[in-house]
C-alpha positions in Angstrom: -14.1 29.8 -5.3 -11.5 28.0 -7.4 -9.7 25.0 -6.0 -6.0 25.5 -5.2 -3.7 23.6 -7.6 -1.8 20.5 -6.5 1.9 20.8 -6.9 2.3 17.2 -8.2 0.5 15.0 -10.6 -0.9 11.5 -9.9 1.0 8.4 -11.1 -0.7 6.4 -13.8 -0.8 3.0 -12.0 -3.5 0.5 -11.1 -7.2 0.9 -11.8 -10.2 2.4 -9.9 -12.6 -0.4 -10.8 -13.8 -3.0 -8.2 -11.4 -5.8 -7.4 -12.8 -9.2 -6.4 -11.2 -10.9 -3.4 -10.4 -14.6 -3.4 -13.2 -15.5 -1.0 -15.7 -14.0 -3.4 -15.0 -16.6 -6.1 -17.7 -19.2 -6.0 -17.9 -22.7 -7.5 -20.4 -21.5 -10.1 -18.0 -19.0 -11.5 -16.1 -20.4 -14.4 -13.3 -17.8 -14.2 -11.4 -19.4 -11.3 -7.8 -19.0 -12.7 -5.6 -16.2 -11.3 -5.6 -13.0 -13.4 -1.9 -13.2 -14.4 -2.3 -16.9 -15.5 -5.3 -16.0 -17.6 -3.4 -13.2 -19.3 -0.5 -15.5 -20.1 -2.9 -18.1 -21.5 -4.5 -15.5 -23.7 -1.1 -14.4 -25.0 -0.3 -17.8 -26.3 -3.7 -18.1 -28.0 -5.6 -20.3 -25.4 -9.3 -20.0 -25.9 -11.8 -19.7 -23.1 -13.9 -22.9 -23.5 -16.1 -22.2 -20.5 -18.2 -19.6 -22.3 -19.2 -16.2 -21.0 -19.4 -15.3 -17.3 -22.6 -15.3 -15.4 -23.2 -11.5 -15.1 -25.9 -12.0 -12.5 -23.5 -13.9 -10.4 -20.9 -11.2 -10.9 -23.4 -8.6 -9.7 -24.4 -10.8 -6.7 -20.8 -10.9 -5.6 -20.1 -7.2 -6.1 -20.6 -5.2 -2.9 -23.1 -2.5 -3.6 -21.9 -0.3 -0.8 -18.6 0.3 -2.7 -20.2 1.2 -6.1 -20.9 4.9 -6.8 -24.6 5.7 -6.6 -24.5 7.1 -10.1 -23.8 3.6 -11.4 -26.4 2.0 -9.2 -29.0 4.3 -10.7 -28.5 2.5 -14.0 -30.3 -0.6 -12.7 -34.0 -0.3 -13.7 -37.0 -1.6 -11.8 -39.5 -4.1 -12.9 -38.9 -6.3 -16.0 -35.6 -4.6 -17.0 -33.7 -5.6 -13.9 -31.8 -8.4 -15.6 -30.8 -6.1 -18.5 -29.8 -3.4 -16.0 -27.8 -5.8 -13.9 -25.9 -7.2 -17.0 -25.3 -3.6 -18.2 -24.0 -2.5 -14.9 -21.8 -5.5 -14.3 -20.1 -4.9 -17.6 -19.5 -1.2 -16.8 -18.2 -1.7 -13.2 -16.3 -4.9 -13.5 -15.2 -5.4 -17.1 -14.5 -1.9 -18.4 -11.5 0.2 -17.6 -12.1 3.6 -16.0 -11.4 5.6 -19.2 -13.8 3.4 -21.2 -16.4 3.8 -18.5 -16.2 7.6 -18.6 -16.4 7.6 -22.4 -19.5 5.5 -22.3 -21.1 7.7 -19.7 -20.4 10.8 -21.9 -22.0 9.1 -24.9 -25.1 8.2 -22.9 -25.4 11.6 -21.4 -26.1 13.1 -24.9 -29.2 10.9 -25.2 -30.6 11.0 -21.7 -33.3 13.5 -21.0 -32.2 14.3 -17.4 -28.4 14.9 -17.2 -26.9 14.5 -13.8 -24.5 17.2 -12.8 -21.9 16.9 -10.1 -22.2 19.5 -7.4 -19.4 22.0 -6.8 -18.1 22.2 -3.2 -16.5 25.5 -2.2 -13.2 25.7 -0.2 -14.9 26.7 3.0 -17.1 23.6 2.9 -14.2 21.3 2.1 -12.4 22.6 5.1 -14.8 20.8 7.5 -14.0 17.3 6.2 -10.9 16.8 8.5 -13.2 17.6 11.4 -15.6 14.9 10.2 -12.8 12.4 10.1 -12.0 13.1 13.8 -15.7 12.7 14.6 -15.6 9.2 13.0 -13.3 8.2 15.8 -15.5 9.8 18.5 -16.2 7.8 21.7 -20.0 8.4 21.1 -21.2 5.6 19.0 -24.0 7.5 17.4 -21.7 10.4 16.4 -19.0 8.1 15.1 -21.4 6.0 13.1 -23.1 9.0 11.5 -19.7 10.5 10.5 -18.5 7.2 9.1 -21.6 6.8 6.9 -21.3 10.3 5.6 -17.6 9.7 4.8 -18.3 6.4 3.0 -20.9 8.1 0.8 -18.4 10.8 -0.1 -15.7 8.2 -0.7 -17.7 6.2 -3.2 -19.3 9.2 -5.0 -16.8 12.0 -5.0 -13.3 11.0 -3.7 -11.7 14.0 -5.3 -13.5 16.6 -3.3 -12.9 14.7 -0.1 -9.1 14.0 -0.7 -8.0 17.0 -2.7 -7.6 19.5 0.2 -5.5 17.0 2.1 -3.3 16.2 -0.9 -2.8 19.9 -1.5 -1.6 20.4 2.0 1.1 17.7 1.5 3.5 20.4 0.1 2.4 23.0 2.6 4.5 24.7 5.2 4.8 24.0 8.9 2.6 21.3 10.3 0.3 21.2 7.3 1.9 18.0 6.0 1.7 16.2 9.4 -2.0 17.2 9.7 -2.8 16.0 6.2 -1.0 12.7 6.8 -2.9 12.2 10.1 -6.2 12.7 8.3 -5.2 10.4 5.4 -4.2 7.8 7.9 -7.7 7.9 9.3 -9.0 6.9 5.8 -7.8 3.4 6.5 -9.7 3.2 9.8 -13.1 4.2 8.4 -13.7 0.7 7.1 -11.8 -2.5 6.5 -12.5 -2.2 2.8 -12.8 1.2 1.2 -14.4 2.1 -2.1 -12.1 1.4 -5.0 -12.4 5.0 -6.4 -11.0 6.4 -3.2 -8.2 4.0 -2.7 -7.0 4.5 -6.3 -7.3 8.2 -6.1 -5.3 8.5 -2.9 -2.7 5.9 -3.9 -1.9 7.5 -7.2 -1.6 10.9 -5.7 0.6 9.8 -2.8 3.0 8.0 -5.2 3.0 11.2 -7.3 3.9 13.2 -4.2 6.9 10.8 -3.6 8.2 11.3 -7.1 7.7 15.1 -6.8 9.6 15.1 -3.4 12.5 13.1 -4.8 13.0 15.7 -7.5 12.2 19.0 -5.8 12.8 18.6 -2.0 16.5 18.8 -1.0 16.0 19.0 2.8 15.4 16.5 5.5 11.7 17.1 5.2 11.8 14.8 2.1 12.7 11.9 4.3 10.1 12.9 6.9 7.4 13.0 4.2 8.6 9.7 2.8 8.4 8.0 6.2 4.8 9.3 6.8 3.5 8.4 3.3 4.7 4.8 2.8 2.7 3.3 5.7 -0.5 4.6 4.1 0.5 3.1 0.8 1.1 -0.2 2.5 -2.5 -0.2 3.8 -4.0 0.8 0.4 -2.1 -1.3 -2.0 -4.0 -4.5 -1.5 -7.3 -2.6 -2.3 -6.0 -1.1 -5.6 -6.9 -3.2 -8.6 -4.1 -4.2 -10.9 -1.2 -3.5 -8.5 1.4 -6.0 -9.7 5.2 -5.6 -10.1 4.8 -4.9 -13.8 2.8 -1.8 -13.0 5.3 -0.8 -10.3 8.2 -1.0 -12.8 6.3 0.8 -15.5 5.6 3.7 -13.2 9.2 3.6 -11.8 8.1 3.2 -8.2 10.5 0.4 -7.2 12.8 2.6 -5.1 9.8 3.8 -3.1 7.8 0.6 -2.7 10.2 -2.4 -3.0 12.5 -3.2 -0.1 16.0 -4.6 -0.5 16.0 -6.0 3.1 18.7 -3.6 4.2 18.2 -0.7 6.6 19.9 1.9 4.4 19.5 2.6 0.7 22.1 1.2 -1.7 24.6 3.4 -3.6 22.7 2.9 -6.8 19.9 5.2 -5.5 19.9 8.9 -6.3 22.0 11.0 -3.9 19.3 12.8 -1.9 18.2 13.4 1.7 15.2 11.2 0.8 17.4 8.1 0.3 20.0 8.1 3.1 22.8 5.6 2.6 24.2 5.7 6.1 23.7 7.4 9.4 26.5 9.9 8.6 29.3 11.3 10.6 27.1 13.1 13.1 26.4 11.4 16.4 24.1 14.1 17.8 21.2 12.2 19.6 18.7 14.9 18.5 19.6 14.1 14.9 20.4 10.3 15.1 17.2 9.1 16.7 14.7 10.9 14.4 16.7 9.8 11.3 16.7 6.2 12.6 13.0 6.5 13.3 12.1 7.7 9.8 14.2 5.1 8.0 12.8 2.3 10.2 9.3 3.5 9.4 10.1 3.4 5.7 11.6 -0.1 5.7 8.9 -1.5 8.0 6.2 -0.1 5.8 8.0 -1.4 2.6 8.2 -4.9 4.1 4.5 -4.8 5.0 3.6 -3.5 1.5 5.6 -6.1 -0.4 4.2 -8.8 2.0 0.7 -7.9 0.8 1.8 -7.9 -2.8 3.3 -11.4 -2.5 0.1 -12.8 -0.9 -1.8 -11.7 -4.0 0.8 -12.4 -6.6 3.5 -14.9 -5.4 5.4 -14.7 -8.7 6.4 -11.1 -7.8 9.0 -12.5 -5.5 11.6 -12.2 -8.3 11.5 -8.4 -8.0 13.0 -8.6 -4.5 15.5 -11.4 -5.2 17.4 -9.2 -7.7 18.3 -6.5 -5.2 18.9 -8.4 -2.0 21.4 -7.0 0.5 22.6 -7.9 3.9 20.1 -7.2 6.7 21.0 -4.7 9.4 19.1 -3.3 12.5 18.8 0.3 13.7 22.1 1.0 15.5 25.8 1.3 14.9 27.2 -2.2 15.6 24.8 -4.6 13.8 26.2 -4.6 10.3 29.5 -6.4 11.0 30.2 -10.0 10.3 29.3 -12.8 12.7 31.2 -15.8 13.7 30.4 -19.1 15.4 31.4 -17.9 18.8 28.5 -15.4 18.8 26.0 -18.3 18.7 27.5 -20.0 21.8 25.1 -19.6 24.9 26.7 -17.7 27.8 25.7 -16.7 31.3 27.5 -13.3 31.4 24.3 -11.4 30.6 25.8 -9.7 27.5 24.4 -10.3 24.1 25.8 -9.8 20.6 24.8 -6.3 19.4 22.8 -5.5 22.5 20.9 -2.2 22.1 21.3 0.2 25.1 18.9 2.9 23.9 15.3 1.7 24.6 13.9 3.9 21.8 16.3 2.3 19.2 15.5 -1.1 20.7 11.8 -0.6 20.1 12.5 0.4 16.5 14.6 -2.7 16.1 11.8 -4.9 17.3 9.3 -3.4 14.9 11.6 -3.8 11.9 12.6 -7.3 13.0 9.0 -8.5 13.1 8.2 -7.1 9.6 11.4 -8.7 8.2 10.6 -12.1 9.6 7.0 -12.0 8.2 8.3 -10.9 4.8 11.1 -13.6 4.7 8.6 -16.3 5.6 6.4 -15.2 2.7 9.4 -15.1 0.4 10.2 -18.7 1.2 6.6 -19.7 0.5 6.6 -17.9 -2.8 10.0 -19.2 -4.1 10.5 -22.5 -5.8 11.3 -25.5 -3.6 14.1 -26.3 -5.9 16.1 -23.1 -5.3 19.8 -23.8 -5.3 21.3 -20.3 -4.9 23.1 -20.7 -1.6 24.3 -17.1 -1.5 20.8 -15.8 -1.8 19.5 -18.2 0.8 22.4 -17.3 3.1 21.5 -13.6 3.0 18.0 -14.3 4.1 19.0 -16.7 6.9 21.8 -14.3 8.0 19.2 -11.7 8.7 17.1 -14.2 10.8 20.2 -15.2 12.8 21.2 -11.5 13.4 17.7 -10.8 14.8 17.9 -13.8 17.1 21.2 -12.7 18.5 19.8 -9.3 19.3 16.2 -10.2 20.3 16.6 -13.8 21.3 14.8 -13.1 24.6 11.6 -12.1 22.9 9.2 -15.1 22.6 7.3 -13.6 19.6 10.6 -13.0 17.7 11.8 -16.5 18.3 8.4 -18.0 17.2 8.4 -16.0 14.0 12.1 -17.0 13.3 11.2 -20.7 13.7 8.3 -20.2 11.2 10.7 -18.5 8.7 13.4 -21.2 9.0 
């Protein structure tokens, strides 16, 4: 009857409270300044002259479908609606999760009817992966019913829903692949998931990465790393408080922040999880999977940091400190280029042409993510940047992509936007 223990501990990062998106800010809301700017103003002693926030407006802009039903029950009917709305708005928007839990414990001692959380046995928890597969069923009625059930569980009890999958992350055989496939389906249930679920899954997956970096000394560590980071890149924009300060505090930079290079720098720990080169082997059965996994990692990191820069452009300084030369999947794309490589020719050969179609597809995916990230980096940096070496590294990566994939119209268009 007892739950199996999880081999790793979650990372203390972010918050499980509701995060307001930019389009939810209305003209009547006085608090229109970005969160980081408001924090800096408070540190220097700047007083808020606009007065308190309109709690009714805060409640009106809070999606009720994402709030746990236990919190919604606090809103009374009749004449006490205003007081209930104000009380709930403070609890779900203003308070931190630990403070919210403490307040609930204090109130439970005075309430006449204490609500208890049900206990789900292991045999019942085992059916949740099947329900996730039904959420993608071709029958609309079946898929919609499964989706509604999963969203209810996500907002009310994310631990019971996610814990069996997270326990299987360190399992044997295909347990990790099956768990990752089900966790990936989390992101397809809805375009916006309940904050409790996103925070729970994100903190546990980052905890798994830190555990794998310390305990796993096989190639499976790189395999798990490649499967985990794409899920994190989808969830990071929905986790409240995910800024670079939190990432540095939790020591997650090596897992989440790219350095725009294909391989990891020599400063990273020596581990199969952080390959620094392709190695001396040229066995295609080993080379292609290794290139596939490292490309998945770098592509997901580029996408993840792109989402962070869109929310907090000032975080661009985190990537500028560790920039390295860009390289594509393959053996002959890290050398220096000269002006002769840019001269058009009619011989049909291209600089760094990729013969293997599988590696060529990986190169295209990585190139697109790199161009999107570099374009956002240029938008986030100051227009008065005078560091030519840093600018040259970024533009060199764009030129290298154009020389290899110059016949792809989408690549050329994205490169023109970046430059």
